C-alpha positions, -999 to +999 in steps of 0.1 A: +614+701+580+582+700+601+553+677+598+516+681+606+501+649+619+463+643+620+446+618+643+433+598+613+469+591+601+470+617+573+504+634+574+512+667+557+547+679+553+557+716+552+588+736+558+591+761+586+570+769+617+533+770+612+529+802+630+553+819+606+534+809+575+506+827+558+475+808+548+470+824+514+496+831+487+521+812+466+538+797+496+507+797+517+494+768+539+464+765+516+486+745+492+497+719+517+483+684+509+482+651+526+507+624+516+479+598+515+455+594+486+433+611+478+454+641+484+435+665+506+440+701+517+436+713+553+400+724+556+394+759+570+369+765+598+345+779+573+347+748+551+343+726+581+312+744+593+297+742+558+303+705+558+285+702+592+255+720+576+255+700+544+222+689+531+215+673+497+187+685+475+165+659+458+142+668+430+109+649+431+077+652+412+043+656+429+020+630+414-013+649+417-001+684+410+025+676+384+049+701+400+086+698+405+097+706+441+129+703+460+133+682+492+162+689+514+177+658+529+200+662+560+235+647+555+257+659+584+233+676+608+239+648+633+277+655+635+291+673+665+322+695+662+349+694+690+371+724+684+406+720+699+415+756+707+453+758+710+466+782+737+488+800+712+458+818+697+445+852+707+411+843+722+392+875+714+403+875+678+398+838+673+363+836+688+350+867+671+360+852+637+344+819+647+312+838+656+311+855+622+313+821+604+288+803+626+262+831+626+261+833+588+246+797+586+208+793+583+191+785+616+225+785+632+212+790+668+193+757+667+209+737+640+246+744+644+255+761+677+244+732+700+268+709+681+299+730+686+321+721+716+350+745+724+379+726+739+399+750+760+434+744+774+439+776+793+416+795+816+423+829+799+400+816+771+369+813+792+359+850+794+363+854+756+344+822+749+315+834+770+316+869+754+318+859+717+304+823+717+280+821+747+258+796+727+286+770+724+293+744+750+328+743+765+352+717+777+386+717+795+414+699+777+444+690+798+462+666+822+456+683+856+426+676+878+437+705+900+436+731+871+403+716+860+388+720+894+403+754+902+396+772+869+371+753+849+348+735+873+318+758+870+323+771+834+325+740+812+302+711+802+328+684+799+364+675+808+388+660+782+415+645+804+447+627+796+447+591+808+478+598+829+458+623+850+431+596+856+456+571+870+464+591+901+445+589+934+426+621+926+421+610+890+404+578+902+380+600+922+371+617+890+364+584+873+341+575+902+324+609+902+317+612+865+308+575+862+303+575+824+337+581+808+340+582+770+374+572+757+382+595+728+417+585+718+444+563+732+455+592+754+424+611+763+390+605+779+359+627+781+338+631+812+305+648+808+287+670+833+254+654+822+262+620+837+278+636+868+248+658+875+225+628+872+247+610+897+247+639+921+210+643+921+203+605+927 
């Protein structure tokens, strides 16, 4: 018995290894549900992107012209999407699929792409991310300041570091350098290039 645990506390139980299971079909992962109510399925990338682009349509009547028109009200256009790209994936296959989903959205270059952050654990994903998703920002996810500096320093917009990496002597230098550290979860912190660059230029 294996379990899938989400950060918000929702737990989904399933038998077998995830990589050995198909998504669709009678025994597919599409049927897995949360143990908490309301019972929820695992959203696909397509469903998540659609949620990010959600707008509600309100019908209103023009007083003078007596015409019915539709007004689109933004709902989730302020939400940013941090995609945790696991190293077990094939980067070219994964990022090409992601591009197909993203590029089908209306005004995706300006409305969606700037809100997507690719969290990369392994440097072999960098070239593919640049080739297939050059419009998405990138971040390094990990627990090594050495790896971050050697492989990701010039190619990412942010660093999502484990707290343990920031307690070392070199980690404390990172804290001072970045200045503005955002604490994402009890075990990770995000340092943004934006604050670091402002600090460098001052």
